DRENKOLPA-89900 format. One record per residue (C-alpha): residue in three letters; x, z, y. Coordinates in steps of 0.1 Angstrom, whole numbers, padded with zeros to 4 digits, always signed. Each point is the difference from the previous one (the first is absolute). Layout:
<recs>
ALAXZY/...
</recs>
This chain:
<recs>
UNK+1371+1090+1382/UNK+0007+0023-0030/UNK-0023+0030-0004/UNK+0013+0035+0001/UNK-0026+0011-0025/UNK-0025-0017-0023/UNK-0034+0011-0013/UNK-0020-0012-0030/UNK-0035-0001+0014/UNK-0028+0002-0026/UNK-0035-0011+0004/UNK-0023+0025+0016/UNK-0032+0004-0019/UNK-0031+0022+0006/UNK+0000+0027-0027/UNK-0031-0015-0017/UNK+0020-0032-0006/UNK+0031+0016-0014/UNK-0008-0015-0035/UNK+0009-0034+0014/UNK+0036+0010+0003/UNK+0004+0009-0036/UNK-0019-0032-0010/UNK+0022-0021+0022/UNK+0033+0013-0014/UNK-0009-0005-0037/UNK+0000-0036-0010/UNK-0028+0007-0024/UNK-0021-0014+0028/UNK+0013-0035-0010/UNK-0018+0000-0033/UNK-0030+0022+0010/UNK-0028-0021+0015/UNK-0017+0030+0016/UNK+0031+0010+0020/UNK+0010-0035+0010/UNK-0036-0006+0012/UNK+0002+0033+0020/UNK+0030-0012+0020/UNK-0014-0034+0006/UNK-0032+0017+0012/UNK+0019+0021+0024/UNK+0012-0030+0020/UNK-0002-0035-0017/UNK+0021-0018+0026/UNK+0027+0027+0000/UNK+0000+0000-0038/UNK+0008-0037-0001/UNK+0025+0000+0029/UNK+0019+0030-0015/UNK+0005-0020-0033/UNK-0023+0025-0017/UNK+0021+0030+0010/UNK-0021+0031+0003/UNK+0029+0021+0014/UNK+0005-0024+0029/UNK-0037-0002+0005/UNK-0003+0038+0003/UNK+0029+0000+0025/UNK-0014-0027+0022/UNK-0038+0003-0002/UNK-0017+0013+0032/UNK-0009+0037+0002/UNK-0034-0012+0011/UNK-0006-0018-0033/UNK+0011+0031-0019/UNK-0024+0022+0019/UNK-0027-0025-0007/UNK+0005+0000-0038/UNK+0001+0038+0000/UNK-0037-0003+0008/UNK-0007-0027-0025/UNK-0015+0017-0031/UNK+0002-0032-0021/UNK+0038-0003+0007/UNK+0006+0036-0006/UNK-0019-0001-0033/UNK+0021-0031-0011/UNK+0032+0018+0011/UNK-0009+0031-0020/UNK-0007-0022-0031/UNK+0033-0018+0003/UNK+0018+0034+0004/UNK-0017+0013-0031/UNK+0009-0031-0019/UNK+0037+0004+0009/UNK-0001+0037-0010/UNK-0018-0008-0033/UNK+0025-0028-0007/UNK+0030+0023+0006/UNK-0013+0027-0023/UNK-0017-0019-0028/UNK+0011+0003-0036/UNK+0023-0029-0010/UNK+0011-0023-0027/UNK+0035+0014+0002/UNK-0011+0036-0007/UNK-0019-0012-0031/UNK+0032-0018-0013/UNK+0026+0026+0009/UNK-0016+0034-0005/UNK+0026+0026+0010/UNK+0021-0025+0021/UNK-0005+0009+0036/UNK-0036+0014-0001/UNK-0008+0032+0017/UNK-0023+0027-0014/UNK-0030-0013+0019/UNK+0002-0034-0017/UNK+0004-0017+0034/UNK+0023-0029+0005/UNK+0035+0012+0011/UNK+0029-0018+0015/UNK+0032+0018-0011/UNK-0015+0034+0005/UNK-0025-0002+0028/UNK-0037-0004-0002/UNK-0015-0034+0009/UNK-0017+0014+0030/UNK+0034+0009+0015/UNK+0017-0031-0014/UNK-0020-0021+0024/UNK+0018+0015+0030/UNK+0031+0018-0011/UNK+0030-0009-0022/UNK+0012+0024-0026/UNK+0033+0017+0008/UNK+0002+0023-0030/UNK+0003-0023-0029/UNK-0017+0027-0022/UNK-0032+0003-0019/UNK-0014+0027-0023/UNK+0007-0025-0028/UNK+0037-0003-0008/UNK-0006-0035-0012/UNK-0008-0012+0035/UNK+0001-0038+0005/UNK+0007-0022+0030/UNK+0005-0038+0000/UNK+0018-0017+0029/UNK-0009-0036+0007/UNK+0027-0019+0020/UNK-0008-0033+0017/UNK+0015-0019+0030/UNK-0035-0008+0013/UNK-0035+0014-0002/UNK-0031-0020+0009/UNK-0028+0026+0005/UNK-0020-0009+0031/UNK+0004-0026+0027/UNK+0007+0026+0027/UNK+0032+0010-0019/UNK+0018-0034+0000/UNK+0031+0010-0020/UNK-0005-0026-0028/UNK+0007-0037-0005/UNK-0023-0010-0028/UNK-0010+0005-0037/UNK+0028+0025-0009/UNK-0010+0023+0028/UNK-0038-0003-0006/UNK+0006+0007-0037/UNK+0020+0031+0009/UNK-0028+0012+0024/UNK-0026-0006-0027/UNK+0022+0019-0025/UNK-0002+0031+0023/UNK-0037-0003+0004/UNK-0007-0001-0037/UNK+0025+0027-0006/UNK-0021+0021+0023/UNK-0032-0010-0017/UNK+0014+0010-0033/UNK+0015+0032+0013/UNK+0036-0007-0009/UNK+0026+0023+0015/UNK+0017-0029+0017/UNK+0018-0003+0034/UNK+0010-0033+0016/UNK+0034-0006+0016/UNK+0007-0028+0025/UNK+0014-0010+0034/UNK-0021+0000+0032/UNK+0008-0032+0019/UNK-0001+0000+0038/UNK-0009-0037+0001/UNK-0013-0004-0035/UNK+0001-0035-0014/UNK-0011-0023+0028/UNK-0031-0013+0018/UNK-0004-0038-0006/UNK-0012-0025+0026/UNK+0003-0038+0000/UNK+0013-0022+0028/UNK-0017-0032+0010/UNK+0018-0019-0027/UNK-0013+0023-0028/UNK+0034+0017-0004/UNK+0001+0037-0009/UNK+0013+0023+0027/UNK+0006+0037-0004/UNK-0008+0030+0023/UNK+0012+0035-0008/UNK-0024+0024+0017/UNK+0011+0036+0000/UNK-0019+0024-0022/UNK-0011+0031+0019/UNK+0004+0027-0027/UNK-0017+0027+0021/UNK-0032-0021+0001/UNK-0001-0007-0037/UNK-0014+0020-0029/UNK+0035+0017-0004/UNK+0012+0036+0000/UNK+0035+0008+0011/UNK+0015+0024-0025/UNK+0014+0032+0016/UNK+0020+0030-0012/UNK-0015+0035+0001/UNK+0015+0006+0035/UNK-0019-0031+0013/UNK+0031-0022+0002/UNK-0001-0035-0015/UNK+0009-0002-0036/UNK+0031-0023-0003/UNK+0021-0012-0028/UNK+0036-0012+0002/UNK+0015-0029-0019/UNK+0037-0009-0001/UNK+0011-0035+0011/UNK+0036-0012+0005/UNK+0015+0021+0028/UNK-0032+0016+0011/UNK-0032+0019-0010/UNK-0034-0015+0006/UNK-0030+0022+0006/UNK-0037-0007-0008/UNK-0031+0018+0009/UNK-0029+0001-0024/UNK-0036-0012+0006/UNK-0029+0005-0025/UNK-0031-0020-0005/UNK-0026+0016-0022/UNK-0016-0023-0025/UNK-0028+0020-0015/UNK+0019+0028-0018/UNK+0033-0020-0001/UNK+0025+0005+0028/UNK+0022-0030+0009/UNK+0032+0010+0018/UNK+0018-0025+0021/UNK+0034+0003+0017/UNK+0007-0011+0036/UNK+0036-0004+0013/UNK-0010-0010+0036/UNK+0011+0034+0014/UNK+0028+0017+0017/UNK+0029+0006-0008/UNK+0001-0032-0020/UNK+0017-0030+0017/UNK-0019-0031+0009/UNK+0009-0019-0032/UNK-0012+0029-0021/UNK-0033+0002+0020/UNK-0006-0035-0015/UNK+0002+0010-0036/UNK-0037+0007+0001/UNK-0007-0027+0026/UNK-0012-0030-0020/UNK-0012-0004-0035/UNK+0023-0026-0017/UNK+0017-0007+0033/UNK+0036-0003+0008/UNK+0030-0011-0021/UNK+0014+0012-0034/UNK+0017+0030+0017/UNK-0033+0011+0015/UNK-0017-0005-0034/UNK+0025+0024-0017/UNK-0004+0025+0029/UNK-0038+0000-0007/UNK+0004+0003-0037/UNK+0024+0029+0003/UNK-0025+0017+0023/UNK-0029-0007-0023/UNK+0017+0011-0033/UNK+0025+0026+0011/UNK-0019+0012+0030/UNK-0032+0001-0020/UNK+0014+0024-0026/UNK+0014+0022+0027/UNK-0033+0000+0019/UNK-0020+0011-0031/UNK+0025+0028-0006/UNK-0003+0011+0037/UNK-0038+0000-0004/UNK+0002+0022-0030/UNK-0011-0024-0027/UNK+0012+0005-0036/UNK-0004-0035-0012/UNK-0003-0006-0037/UNK-0003-0038-0001/UNK+0013-0026+0025/UNK-0016-0035+0002/UNK+0020-0027+0017/UNK-0024-0028+0011/UNK+0025-0029+0000/UNK+0038+0005+0002/UNK+0001+0009+0037/UNK-0001+0037-0009/UNK+0026-0001-0028/UNK+0026+0020+0020/UNK-0022+0030-0005/UNK+0015+0002-0035/UNK+0035+0004+0015/UNK-0011+0029+0022/UNK-0018+0018-0028/UNK+0032-0002-0021/UNK+0021+0014+0029/UNK-0024+0029+0004/UNK+0001+0009-0037/UNK+0038-0002+0000/UNK+0007+0019+0032/UNK-0028+0025+0000/UNK-0009+0005-0037/UNK+0035-0003-0014/UNK-0007-0028-0024/UNK+0025-0027-0011/UNK-0006-0036+0011/UNK-0013-0010-0035/UNK-0023+0030-0001/UNK-0014-0006+0034/UNK-0004-0037-0006/UNK-0020+0009-0032/UNK-0024+0022+0019/UNK-0005-0026+0027/UNK-0005-0029-0023/UNK-0024+0019-0021/UNK-0024+0007+0029/UNK+0002-0034+0018/UNK-0026-0028-0001/UNK+0007-0035+0013/UNK-0025-0027+0008/UNK+0014-0035+0007/UNK-0022-0025+0019/UNK+0026-0028+0000/UNK-0003-0030-0023/UNK+0032-0018+0011/UNK+0036+0012+0004/UNK+0000-0012+0037/UNK-0025+0027+0009/UNK+0023+0029-0010/UNK+0021+0019+0026/UNK+0037-0005-0006/UNK+0029+0016+0018/UNK+0036-0010-0002/UNK+0025+0023-0017/UNK+0018+0007+0033/UNK-0032+0008+0018/UNK-0011+0024-0028/UNK+0034+0018+0001/UNK+0000+0002+0038/UNK-0035+0016+0002/UNK-0003+0019-0032/UNK+0035+0003-0015/UNK+0000+0037+0006/UNK-0025+0004-0028/UNK+0026-0014-0024/UNK+0023+0028+0011/UNK-0027+0026-0007/UNK-0008-0015-0034/UNK+0036-0002-0010/UNK-0001-0038-0005/UNK+0024-0026+0011/UNK-0013-0028+0021/UNK-0006-0025-0028/UNK-0019+0027-0021/UNK-0021+0008+0031/UNK-0008-0037+0007/UNK-0008-0005-0037/UNK-0032+0021+0007/UNK-0014-0031+0018/UNK+0015-0027-0021/UNK-0014-0018-0030/UNK+0034-0013-0011/UNK+0022+0030+0006/UNK+0031-0020-0008/UNK-0005-0024+0029/UNK+0017+0018+0029/UNK-0013-0025+0025/UNK-0037+0004-0009/UNK-0021+0014+0028/UNK-0018+0034-0003/UNK-0036-0005-0009/UNK-0026+0025+0010/UNK-0023-0011-0028/UNK+0028+0005-0026/UNK+0007+0035+0014/UNK-0037+0008-0002/UNK-0002-0012-0036/UNK+0030+0019-0011/UNK-0013+0031+0017/UNK-0036-0001-0014/UNK-0017+0014-0031/UNK-0029-0024+0005/UNK+0001-0035+0016/UNK-0028-0025+0004/UNK-0011-0032+0015/UNK-0034-0004+0017/UNK-0019-0024-0022/UNK+0003-0009-0037/UNK+0016-0034+0008/UNK+0024+0017+0025/UNK+0010+0024-0027/UNK+0011-0030-0022/UNK+0018-0015+0030/UNK+0017+0034+0008/UNK+0012+0005-0036/UNK+0015-0035+0001/UNK+0017+0007+0034/UNK+0016+0033-0009/UNK+0006-0004-0038/UNK+0037+0000+0007/UNK-0001+0037+0006/UNK-0010+0006-0036/UNK+0025-0021-0019/UNK-0012-0012-0035/UNK-0035+0014+0005/UNK-0027-0026-0007/UNK-0015-0012+0033/UNK-0035+0012-0009/UNK+0014+0035-0007/UNK+0018+0004+0033/UNK-0014+0032+0013/UNK-0017-0013+0031/UNK-0037+0004-0004/UNK-0029-0014+0020/UNK-0027+0019+0019/UNK-0023-0026+0017/UNK-0006+0006+0036/UNK-0034+0010+0014/UNK-0017+0005+0034/UNK-0019+0030+0015/UNK-0036-0010-0003/UNK-0015+0021+0028/UNK+0026-0014+0024/UNK-0005-0037-0006/UNK-0037-0004-0008/UNK-0023-0007+0030/UNK-0021+0029+0012/UNK-0033-0017-0008/UNK+0012-0011-0034/UNK+0011+0036-0008/UNK-0034+0012+0009/UNK-0015-0027-0023/UNK+0022+0011-0029/UNK-0008+0037+0007/UNK-0037-0007-0002/UNK+0000-0020-0033/UNK+0032+0012-0018/UNK+0003+0035+0013/UNK+0027+0016+0022/UNK+0027+0001-0027/UNK+0003-0038-0003/UNK+0032+0001+0021/UNK+0020+0018-0027/UNK-0020-0006-0032/UNK+0020-0015-0028/UNK-0010-0033-0017/UNK-0018+0017-0029/UNK-0023+0021+0023/UNK-0036-0009-0007/UNK-0007-0003+0037/UNK+0015-0035+0000/UNK-0029-0011-0022/UNK-0022+0006+0031/UNK+0014-0030+0018/UNK-0030-0021-0011/UNK-0022+0026+0018/UNK+0012-0012+0034/UNK-0025-0026+0011/UNK+0016-0034+0005/UNK-0016-0004+0034/UNK+0012+0034+0012/UNK+0036-0007-0011/UNK-0001-0035+0016/UNK-0015+0010+0033/UNK+0025+0028+0003/UNK+0029-0024-0006/UNK-0015-0024+0026/UNK+0001+0029+0025/UNK+0037+0006-0009/UNK+0008-0037+0006/UNK-0018+0002+0033/UNK+0020+0032+0010/UNK+0032-0017-0009/UNK-0009-0032+0019/UNK-0009+0019+0032/UNK+0032+0021-0002/UNK+0022-0031-0006/UNK-0015-0016+0031/UNK+0007+0031+0021/UNK+0035+0002-0013/UNK+0007-0037+0008/UNK-0015+0002+0035/UNK+0022+0031+0008/UNK+0031-0018-0014/UNK-0006-0031+0020/UNK-0007+0019+0032/UNK+0032+0020-0004/UNK+0018-0033-0005/UNK-0015-0015+0032/UNK-0020-0027-0019/UNK-0024-0023+0018/UNK-0037+0008+0004/UNK-0009-0029-0024/UNK+0022+0015-0027/UNK-0016+0034+0005/UNK-0034-0014-0001/UNK+0008-0019-0032/UNK+0013+0032-0016/UNK-0034+0017+0006/UNK-0015-0026-0024/UNK+0024-0001-0029/UNK-0013+0005-0035/UNK-0036-0003-0012/UNK-0013+0033-0014/UNK-0020-0019-0026/UNK+0027-0022-0014/UNK+0022+0005-0032/UNK+0031+0018+0013/UNK+0033+0002-0017/UNK+0024+0028+0010/UNK+0038-0001-0002/UNK+0018+0030+0014/UNK+0035+0012-0010/UNK+0036+0002+0010/UNK+0013-0035+0008/UNK+0028-0003-0024/UNK+0007-0036-0013/UNK-0007+0008-0036/UNK-0036+0010+0008/UNK-0005-0037+0010/UNK-0025+0006+0029/UNK-0002-0038+0006/UNK-0006-0011-0035/UNK-0037-0007+0008/UNK+0010-0026+0026/UNK+0025-0018-0021/UNK-0022-0031-0002/UNK-0014-0004+0035/UNK-0025-0027-0007/UNK-0015+0018-0030/UNK-0004+0034+0017/UNK-0015-0018+0030/UNK-0025-0017-0023/UNK-0009+0033-0016/UNK-0004+0016+0034/UNK-0019-0028+0018/UNK-0017-0023-0025/UNK-0032+0020-0007/UNK-0017+0017+0030/UNK-0023+0019-0024/UNK+0028+0015-0020/UNK+0025+0010+0026/UNK+0032+0019-0006/UNK+0021+0021+0024/UNK+0032+0021-0001/UNK+0011+0032+0016/UNK+0037+0006-0002/UNK+0022+0029+0011/UNK+0034+0014-0006/UNK+0035+0007+0014/UNK+0034-0014-0007/UNK+0031+0022+0002/UNK+0015-0005+0034/UNK+0032-0015-0016/UNK-0019-0022-0025/UNK+0001-0034+0017/UNK-0016-0019-0029/UNK-0028+0026-0001/UNK-0006-0005+0038/UNK+0000-0038-0006/UNK-0029+0004-0024/UNK-0021+0017+0026/UNK+0009-0027+0026/UNK-0009-0027-0026/UNK-0034+0015-0005/UNK-0007+0002+0037/UNK+0013-0036+0005/UNK-0023-0012-0028/UNK-0030+0017+0016/UNK+0007-0016+0034/UNK+0010-0034-0012/UNK-0031-0004-0023/UNK-0024+0015+0025/UNK-0010+0028-0024/UNK+0000+0029+0024/UNK-0035+0010-0009/UNK+0005-0001-0038/UNK+0035+0014-0004/UNK+0011+0030+0019/UNK+0034+0018+0000/UNK-0006+0036+0011/UNK+0030+0015+0018/UNK+0015+0034-0005/UNK-0012+0007-0035/UNK-0005+0037-0006/UNK-0020+0024-0023/UNK-0032-0004+0021/UNK+0000-0038-0001/UNK+0008+0002-0037/UNK-0030+0022-0007/UNK-0023-0024+0019/UNK+0013-0030-0019/UNK-0001+0014-0035/UNK-0037+0009+0006/UNK-0010-0030+0022/UNK+0015-0030-0017/UNK-0016-0015-0031/UNK+0030-0010-0020/UNK+0035+0015+0000/UNK+0028-0026-0003/UNK+0035+0008-0013/UNK+0026-0026-0009/UNK+0033+0016-0008/UNK+0027-0018-0020/UNK-0003+0017-0034/UNK+0016+0025-0009/UNK+0011+0009+0035/UNK-0030+0022+0009/UNK+0007+0034-0014/UNK-0036+0012+0002/UNK-0019-0008+0032/UNK-0028+0023+0010/UNK-0021-0018+0027/UNK-0018-0019-0028/UNK-0009+0033-0016/UNK-0016+0012+0033/UNK-0019-0032+0003/UNK-0013+0004-0036/UNK-0012+0035+0007/UNK-0021-0015+0028/UNK-0015-0026-0023/UNK+0023-0029+0008/UNK+0011-0024-0028/UNK+0037-0007+0000/UNK+0014-0035-0001/UNK+0036+0005-0010/UNK+0031-0011-0019/UNK+0004+0022-0031/UNK+0026+0023+0014/UNK+0002+0037+0006/UNK-0032+0020-0006/UNK-0021-0032-0003/UNK+0018-0009-0032/UNK-0016+0030-0017/UNK-0034-0002+0015/UNK-0031-0018-0014/UNK+0006-0030+0021/UNK-0028-0020-0016/UNK-0028+0024+0007/UNK+0013+0013+0033/UNK+0015-0031+0016/UNK+0021-0031-0007/UNK+0035-0005-0012/UNK+0022-0026+0016/UNK+0019-0014-0030/UNK+0005+0018-0033/UNK+0031+0021+0006/UNK+0025-0028-0003/UNK+0036+0002+0012/UNK+0017-0029+0017/UNK+0037-0009+0006/UNK-0009-0024+0027/UNK-0018+0018+0029/UNK-0011-0033+0017/UNK-0017-0011-0032/UNK-0015+0035-0004/UNK-0014-0001+0035/UNK-0016-0034-0006/UNK-0016+0010-0033/UNK-0014+0033+0013/UNK-0012-0014+0033/UNK-0020-0026-0019/UNK-0013+0027-0023/UNK-0011+0020+0030/UNK-0018-0031+0015/UNK-0017-0007-0033/UNK-0013+0036-0002/UNK-0013-0001+0035/UNK-0018-0033-0005/UNK-0014+0006-0035/UNK-0004+0037-0004/UNK+0002+0022+0032/UNK-0020-0020+0026/UNK-0028-0012-0024/UNK-0005+0036-0013/UNK-0001+0015+0034/UNK-0026-0025+0013/UNK-0022+0000-0031/UNK-0030+0019+0014/UNK-0034+0009-0016/UNK-0034-0001+0016/UNK+0008+0033+0017/UNK+0032-0014+0015/UNK+0022+0021-0022/UNK+0031-0013-0019/UNK-0009+0019-0032/UNK+0030-0012-0021/UNK+0024+0008+0029/UNK-0015+0035+0002/UNK+0005+0004-0037/UNK+0037-0007+0005/UNK+0000+0025+0029/UNK-0014+0027-0022/UNK+0025-0008-0027/UNK+0028+0002+0025/UNK-0011+0035+0010/UNK-0009+0013-0035/UNK+0032-0013-0017/UNK+0026+0004+0027/UNK-0010+0030+0021/UNK+0004+0027-0027/UNK+0034-0012-0013/UNK+0018-0015+0030/UNK-0004+0033+0018/UNK+0025+0026+0011/UNK-0022+0027-0017/UNK+0010-0016-0033/UNK+0035-0008+0012/UNK+0010+0034+0012/UNK-0016+0016-0031/UNK+0023-0022-0020/UNK+0031+0010+0021/UNK-0009+0036-0005/UNK-0005-0002-0038/UNK+0029-0024-0007/UNK+0025+0011+0026/UNK-0006+0031+0021/UNK-0011+0023-0027/UNK+0028-0008-0025/UNK+0026+0000+0028/UNK-0011+0033+0014/UNK-0001+0015-0035/UNK+0035-0012-0007/UNK+0012+0015+0033/UNK-0015+0033-0009/UNK+0015-0002-0035/UNK+0035-0010+0011/UNK+0002+0026+0028/UNK-0010+0031-0020/UNK+0026+0027-0008/UNK+0023-0011+0028/UNK-0001-0037-0010/UNK+0011+0008-0036/UNK-0020-0030-0015/UNK+0014-0024+0026/UNK+0035+0013-0007/UNK-0005-0004-0038/UNK-0013-0036+0005/UNK+0028-0010+0023/UNK+0026+0014-0024/UNK-0016-0018-0029/UNK+0000-0033+0019/UNK+0037+0003+0007/UNK+0007+0006-0036/UNK-0023-0028-0010/UNK+0016-0025+0023/UNK+0035+0010-0012/UNK-0008-0005-0037/UNK-0028-0026+0001/UNK+0021-0030-0007/UNK+0015+0016-0031/UNK-0034-0005-0017/UNK+0002-0026-0028/UNK-0029-0015-0019/UNK+0017-0002-0034/UNK-0027-0016-0022/UNK-0037-0011+0001/UNK-0016-0006-0034/UNK-0033-0018-0002/UNK-0020+0003-0032/UNK-0015-0035+0001/UNK+0013-0035+0001/UNK-0005-0025+0028/UNK-0034-0010-0012/UNK-0027+0027+0001/UNK-0038+0001+0003/UNK-0022+0012+0029/UNK-0005+0038-0002/UNK+0027+0003-0027/UNK+0019+0032+0003/UNK+0037-0004+0007/UNK+0023+0030-0004/UNK+0031+0003+0022/UNK+0029+0023-0004/UNK+0027+0003+0027/UNK+0033+0018+0000/UNK+0012+0010+0035/UNK+0033+0017+0008/UNK-0008+0022+0029/UNK+0036+0011+0004/UNK+0000+0034+0019/UNK-0037-0003+0009/UNK-0028+0013-0022/UNK-0034-0011-0011/UNK-0015+0022+0027/UNK+0018-0021+0026/UNK-0015-0034-0010/UNK-0031-0019-0010/UNK+0005-0028-0025/UNK-0026-0028+0001/UNK-0008-0032-0017/UNK-0010-0027+0023/UNK-0023-0027-0014/UNK-0018-0030+0014/UNK-0004-0038+0000/UNK+0030-0023+0005/UNK-0002-0024+0029/UNK+0016-0035+0004/UNK+0033+0016+0011/UNK+0003+0021-0031/UNK-0009+0032+0019/UNK-0025+0027-0009/UNK-0029+0000+0025/UNK-0026+0026+0007/UNK+0018+0023-0024/UNK-0015+0032-0013/UNK+0022+0030-0006/UNK-0004+0021-0032/UNK+0017+0034+0000/UNK+0020+0006-0032/UNK+0001+0033-0019/UNK+0032+0019-0003/UNK+0009+0007-0037/UNK+0033+0019+0005/UNK+0036-0010-0004/UNK+0018-0016-0029/UNK+0033+0013-0015/UNK+0020-0018+0028/UNK-0020+0017+0028/UNK-0020-0032+0008/UNK-0036+0006+0011/UNK-0027-0016-0021/UNK-0034-0012+0014/UNK-0029-0016-0017/UNK-0033-0017+0011/UNK-0027-0022-0014/UNK-0014-0030+0020/UNK-0026-0027-0005/UNK-0006-0033+0018/UNK-0037-0006+0006/UNK+0004-0037+0011/UNK+0017-0029-0017/UNK+0028-0022+0014/UNK+0037+0006+0007/UNK+0004+0037+0006/UNK+0031+0020+0008/UNK+0015+0035-0004/UNK+0028+0018+0017/UNK+0011+0036+0003/UNK+0010+0020+0031/UNK+0011+0035+0009/UNK-0013+0018+0032/UNK+0008+0034+0015/UNK-0023+0029-0007/UNK-0003+0033+0017/UNK-0030+0023+0007/UNK+0005-0001+0037/UNK+0004-0038+0003/UNK-0028-0018+0019/UNK+0004-0030-0023/UNK+0027-0012-0024/UNK+0010-0027+0026/UNK+0009+0027+0026/UNK+0038+0001-0010/UNK+0000-0039-0001/UNK+0018+0000-0034/UNK-0010-0020-0030/UNK+0018-0012-0032/UNK-0013-0030-0020/UNK+0008-0011-0035/UNK+0023-0030+0001/
</recs>
């Protein structure tokens, strides 16, 4: 029966409890111990059954209980404290204001979000796009998924949780940032295992009206909707907001009338459906996201594409500048590319979204018409080899071509990314390909256990969660008594053990398991035994079964010494279409059953943020076994380290740049293998050796007080060395300083005086491209012979025919470095040459002096790069001339 009218029924609270509503609708509660404790205190059972959803709690709790707590002075005092903490947080002076005086600060010095005070920002979006300061800033962060809290299941794994942590730290730092995403009706999926240990999927519907979400409305009270053109129809989306401290995250929802049933499903499942559904989703995220921000009144000065899913945003921004601002295609493209940031998380080409040329033209060919491009010119925006007319359209290539700053998510991943995409910068040395690296981090207050946070607060002070590595507070780690740190960790292990038992019992009851299976589940794990945790997405390259490669050896390790036991807690999901990933899950469960190891090895179903937090605080060692260099970064091990867990991992992703000697153990030495079977054998044996000779003996080496003193030393090192660096406080500061601030400044510069600088730069680039290949390096004269001494000065004079270009258009550089076995210069160092004028033939003369500070076979070359005051870097035009 269809309703003739609908109502959105809000929780009814006694006036004295109204602060609970504001607390519930701002996700600051997720990283504020006082607030989270408050909701747990209100109704512990309901808090757990609601998946820690305070909005659902307030809507379902009995009025009798509410009336009861109105008379509870202790509860009211805690509520008032939590409300004050939120208010203070929203109004405190921030890192951003100190860095960007005059960029988006109001006269009171309070944090502002594109023109509104932080007090209002917690509840209301800005629609004006104005501030008193004309140099207003706003950064938009686009991501296909956001993992913030477990009661908002619109994420699949590490990418989403990283995006959520990014927003949290942006709020902590006071950045004027807004998030843009899609609100999925079914989210990713809920995992359960059948009796054979095979992953099954359920897709429970998300009830948006009982989540910490606000439906955005127009001034007349109607729903705010945006429209996006698809072939033959228009698709509409309404807008929901979740408030993450001071940062609003806006998410689009297409499950509304008048959309047809297929279009309802655009925001149905994360990473669900076929390739057509994927392009539908990415059009809505990128194009719809830009239109949504405009409808909300945001004047965005820097756009951050977290992965290539949002790259279509660049096309829509160009269209707006052409049709609404009167710019040419090249001028509009210049403005867009100068204010875009792109982060790639993909270490292999197979992980990049590719669309066929026909599909691109079918869905987005109308942009080519607006841009004045033919179909091949349009498709070239997403092609590395623009001459290959059969090459698919790559979202990563589009994003790279449309970004002023691009980065990988760990130092090793930066190296891998430069190698992957070097074809976009022909003749540029691989190490100079302009893809930087900003190593990922995690949000400390979100992932460190409550009791552990309180311990750090007592001994390190409350600023530990964002303090940089050079802060003196980290020297206080030794002040934490060994016994206190260890007893706290033992409590965390017990908490995890009890929760795992409860989760398993519930799972087995839901599956209709026998009473004996349920009874057995109530006794799994020993809360006093060395516990190894492994929890992540079940992709084959992560090698979740490497530890059981040699069955007899791992059984011997597990069972041979009753005084030195070992146990595993394992969790994670495989993509619904990833059959090899599902087989890994089944293999683990078969191994457990066949070897009668149900008490020592547990696979925890339906991995989510809550389970992850319990595991990274309750396990003793964090295991990670990816096939190097396939792990872009990995963040679960960072969370474990913040809780004091040593890592046991292959040197890949973030672990490759950590102090893996003092804070854990490295599996291997960073070797690369051509034969994966041989690699598995070598690294499995290395893992077993470490367990037998290092990990297990160290854990069970106790003193007269029963304390593993040397293990505790390693725990303290894990906290002290990893917590301050592998932290989103550091990561987001780095994004701000290296990407957001420069991109925003370039946007302001290029758009002044009716886009005059952008027009100048675009015109200059057209001239540059037309005449670039007329440049001729006529002569390079070196003052010295082939044999020289270390630190001997070598004078170099070059004659360069610039044709119709001038010295102001180019930068001439010497390029010096050692010669490798292939006769190539490696790790070259550029030296800018000085312009000396022109000779009688009009040829430009350049000079420089160089020295070599090490002996051996060294080389020298010369190159010409573009130069312009508005270029982000000389590599931006992708033009270079080398001496032959």
